[in-house]
N, C-alpha and C positions, 0 to 999 in steps of 0.2 A: 933861215935854212932848216932849223929844227922843226918849225911848223910845217914846212913843205914835206919833209921826210915823214912827219907824223901823218899827214894827209895821205901820202903815198902808201904808207903801211896800212892805214885804215881802209883805203879802197882795195888794196891787195888782199885784204882779209874777206872781202865780199865775194859772193859767187859771181863769176864772169857773166853768166846769163842774166842776172839781175841788173848788172851795170849796163849791159847792152840794151836791156829792156827800157831802163830809165833813159838811156841815151837816145833810143828811138822816139820816146815820148817828147823829149826836149827838141829833137830834130823836127818832128812834126809841128810842134808849137812855134819853132823858129820859122818854118815855112809859112805858117798862118800869119805870123807877124810881118813877114816880108810882103805877103799878099795884101794885108790890110794897109801897108804903106804905099803900095803901088796902085790900089784901086782908085783913090782920089785923083790920081794922074790920068788913069785910063777913062774913068767915068766921072768927070768933074760935075759939081752941082749936087751930087748925092751926099747924104749925111751918113758918115761911117763912124760916128762917135761911139755908138753902142757896140759895134764890132770891136773897136779898139779897147773899149772898157772891158769887154768880155775876155779878150786875149790877155790884157794886163792882169785881170783877176785870175786867169788860168795860170799865169806865171807864179803868182803868189801861192795858189793852192797846190800846184805841183811841187814848188820848193818846200812847202811844209810837209807834204806827203813823202817826198823823196828823203828829206832829212829824217823823218820819223822811221821810215822803213830801213834806212841805212844804220840808224842808231840802235835798232833792235826792238824786241817785242814790248819792252817797258814803255819806250817812247811812243810806239804806235798805239798801245792801249790808252795811254794818257791823252793822245790826240783824239781818239774816238770817244773818250769820256767827255771831252770838251764838245765834240760834234753832237753827241747825244743831248748834252745839256742845252746847247743853242737851239737844236731842232725842237726839243720839247718846249722850250720857252717860246719859240715862234708859234708852235701849235697851240699852246695854252693861251697865248695872247690873242689868238683869233677865235678860239672855241668859246661858245657862250657859257661863261662861268659867272658866279656871284660871290659877293663878299663872304657869304657863309661857307664857301668852298675852300677858303684859304688853308685850313688844316689838311684837307685832302690834297690840295695842290702841293703843300709841303711834303706830304707822304709820297706824292708822285716824283718829286725831285730826289727824295731820299732813295727811291728805287734805283737811281742811276749808280751810286756807289755800291749799293747792295748787289746789283746784277753784275757789275764789272769786277767786284771783289772775287767772284767765282771764276772769272776769266784769269785774273792774276794768280789765283790758287790752282788753276788748271783743273777745276772740278766741273767737268761738262755735265754730268747727270743732274747736279743741282742747278746750274745755269739753265738747263733745259726746261725746268719747271718753275723757277723762282718768279718770273713775271706771268707766264701764261696761266699758272695755277694759283700761286699764293697771292700775287698782287690782284689777280682776278677775284679772289675770295675776300681779301682785306679791304679793297676799295669800297665795294657796296656795304660792307659791315660798318666801316667808318662813317659813311654818309648816313646810314640808318641810325647809328649810335648818336650822331649829332642831331638827329631829328629832322634831317633834310629829305623830305618826301616829295616836294613839288618838283615835277620833271625828273623824278628819281631815275627811272630806267634810262632815259636819254642821256642824262649826265654821267651815270655810271659807265655807259657804253663809250661816251666821249673820252673819259679819262683812261679807260683801259685800251681803247684804240690808240691813243697817243703814246702810252707806254709800250705797247707792242711794236708800233712803227718806229718811234724815235729812239727807244732804248734797246728792246730785245732784238729786233731784226738787225739793227745797225751793229749790235754787239757781236754778231756773227763774223763781221769783217775783222774785228780785233781778235776773235778766237782763232782765226786762221793762223795768226802768228804764234800760237802755242803748239802747232804741229812740230814734233821734235825732229832734230836732225837725223835721227835713226831711220826716219822714213825716206823713201827715194825721192828727194826734192832737188831737181836740177838747178833751181835758182833760190833754194832755201825757202823758208816759210814766207818771207817777204815777196817771193815770186808769185805765190798764190794770191796774195792781196793785190799785187800789181796786175795780174791777169784779170781778176774780177773787176777791178776799177777801170782798167783800159777797155775791156769788153763792154761794160755798162755805159761808160761815157761815149765810146765810139758808136754804140747803138743809137744813143740820143742824137748825135751829130749826123749819122748816116740817114736816119729817118727824116730828119729835118731837110737835108740836102736832096734826097730822093723826092720828098714831098714838094719842095720848092721847084724842082726840075721837071718832074713828070706828074705831079699830083693833080688828079681830076675828080676822083670819086671819094666822097667823104666816108669815113669809117665810123666815127662816133660824133655826128654833127651837133647833137644837143649838149655834149660834154666838152668836146674840144674841136671846134669847127675847122681848125687848120690841119688836122690830122687826116691823112688820106690812105686808101688802100695801097696806092703806089709807094707812098713813103714807108708804110709799115712793112710791106713785102721787100722793098729794096733795102731797107735797113736790116731786116731780118736776114736776108741772104748775105749781105756784106759782112754783118757781124758774125754769122755762123762760119763764113769762110775765114775770117780773121782768127776766131777761136780755134778752128781746125789747124791753122798754120802755126800759131804761136803757142797754143796750148801745151804741146809736148816740150817746148823750150822752157816754159815757166812752171810747169806742174807735172805730176806723175800720171796724169790722165792719158789714156791710150784707147784706141779701138772704139768699142761700143760706148764706153763711158764718156769718152771725149765727144763722140758723135751726139749723144743725148744732151750733154752740156751745150754743145754748139747749137743744137736745134731749139732747146727750151729757154736758154738764158735771154735771148733777145725778146722772146714773147713775154717773159716775166718783167723785163725792163719796160716794155710797152704798157703792161698791165699796171705797174707801179705809177707810171707817168699819168695814165688816164684816171686812175683812182684818186690821185692827189688833185688832178684837174676837177674832178667831180666835187671833191670837198671844197675847193676854193670857189667853185661856181655856186655851191650851196651857201657859202658864207658871204658871197658877193665881193670877193677880192681877186686881184690879178696875181699878186705875189704874196708870199708869206711874210716878207719883210724887204728892206732895202739894204741889207747887210753887205751883199756882194755886188759891186758895180757891174751892170750889164747882165746880171743873172737873177737878181731879185734876192730872195732869202736863201739861207742854207738848205732849208727843207725843199725849196724849189730845185736845188742842185742835186739833192740826194734822193728825190722821190723814187726814181727807178731802182736805186740801190736798196731801198727798203724791201723790195721784192726779190731782187737778184741775189742778195747776200745769203739769206737762208737757203735758197734753192741751190746755189753753188756749193755751199758748205755741206749740205746733206748729200748731194750727188758725189762730191769729192770723197766724203766719208764712206759712202756705200761702195764706190768703185775703186778707190785708190789709196785710202789712208786707213791704217789699222788702229790708230790712236783713239779714235772716238767711237 
């Protein structure tokens, strides 16, 4: 009984809009689970194991995310430290590296706690430059100091691209949790993260559904042959509408700021997806790993987020948040 009361008190302390938002996500996932159970009865003979694996993985991912958001900024930052570590490990396991690079690889991993430390300390001006400027300077120096000149420029670029994508850009999601309660946040700082993640993932799903339903004209055939103009435009319009409708419920965005986020975020998500597809095609792999059943690697799941997170953060800071 004490546990139930403690849970009730914990949930009562959360912003109602955040709870409604998380409830909506769970409701949609429940609908998807029901559909995946009905499909084999309606269309027997088809293999729906991958779909079931995807939905099962979504349950786990959403449970982890919801738990972190409800627990507060410390838990959310810790979760994204882990996400950055796994994403960087996947990237470096695929990137062409050599035994001589191990000290530089160690430095790359150390950039994760260095970067996230400034999120914990709420020092945005230093976070803003620690990877783009100082890791950018340190990485080539270390490689030169170790006498590694063969393929020097390409390898320096590889390391820095991995840090920017897997550590710096993803760190913006965690930094949203540091928006103080003194700002006009209808669902708290966690609502900002929820809006970003829901919009990003919905965009991926909407583009896929529209592409499967109406797709005829290839948009980037040499990079991602399955992507079509119909999928891109349908996903863009659907996601823009979703952001316009739920944006004011989960964030302080209004008017022109909300409109710009609604228009640009789906485009950024598409760009992140295509960029990672180009990298995987260059490396000759389909997925970055097999960590998440039905989805591939973690980096496959967050490729769009690596582009949408910094864009959303900066637009939010420009239009609606005074803290940054």
